[in-house]
N, C-alpha and C positions, 0 to 999 in steps of 0.2 A: 257237202264238202267236209272232210275230216279236219279237226284242229286239235291242238294240244294245250288248250287253255285250262288253267286250274282255278279253283275258287281263290279269291284274294285273301279270304279269312282262314280257311282250314286246309287248303291245298288239294282238296278233292278234285278229281278229274271231271271236267265238264264236257268231255268228248261226245257224250250221248245227246247233248242239247244242241239244237240247230242254231246257227248264227243267222241274223243278229239276235242277241238276247232281247226279249221284250222288257218293258219297264217293270212288269210285275214278276219277272222270272227270279226264282230263288234257288240257292244251292240246295240240293237234295240231302246233303250231309249235315250242314250246320244252319241252314235257313237264311244265310246272308243274302242281301240284295245283290243281284249281278249287274244290273244297269246302273252302276255306281262309279264314281270317279276312281275309286281304288283299283278298279279293274280296267281302266281306260288307258290307252297308249299316250294320251295327252296329260295324264297325271304326273306332275313333276313336283315332289314335296319341297324342293329347295326354292321354288318361285313363290312370290307373295300370295298369289291366288291359287297356287299349287296346280296351275294349268298353263300349258304352253300355247294355247289358242289366244291370240291377242284380242282385246276388247270384248271379252266374253263376260256375261253376267256370272258373278261368282256363286258357286254352290257351296254352302257352308258345311253341310253334313256330307263329307266325302265318302262315307260308308253306307249311305242310304240311297235308295232309288231316286232318280231325277229325270227331268225331261230334256236334258242336253242333246241337241242335234248333232254335236261333234263326237259323241260317245263312240269309241271304237275299242272293243275288248282286245286285250293283249295277253299273250303268253308271258309268263315271268312276273306277273303281278304279285304272286304269293312269295313272301320272303322267308318262309320257314316258320315253324312253331316257336313256342316260348322256349328259351334256353334256360339252363340251370342258373346262370347268372341273373337273368331276369326274374326267375322264380325266387331266388334268394333276396334280391333287392325288394321285391314286392312283400316278402315276409317281414323284412326289416321295417318297411313303411307301416305295415299292419301292426307290428309291435309298438312302433313309435306313436301311432295314433290310437292305440288301444283297441284294435279289432280282434 
């Protein structure tokens, strides 16, 4: 079945990969783990555990592969690349901390 899911980290199309993604599946463009909270429909950053499934064991590393049985990949997890404002802020921090 075709899908329009993109990598949560780099935005690369994952249409050539079959669903469901396995725990060891990685993005072919950037190497990001795909069976991760950041690509799941239940990932809600504004919630305390960042997951809308009640009474679930919290996964601390939201960008790493996990064993969650509620994992459901979702289109729209990629929020876009770094913006010019983010790059400028990062450069200011690096100047401030001497990098």
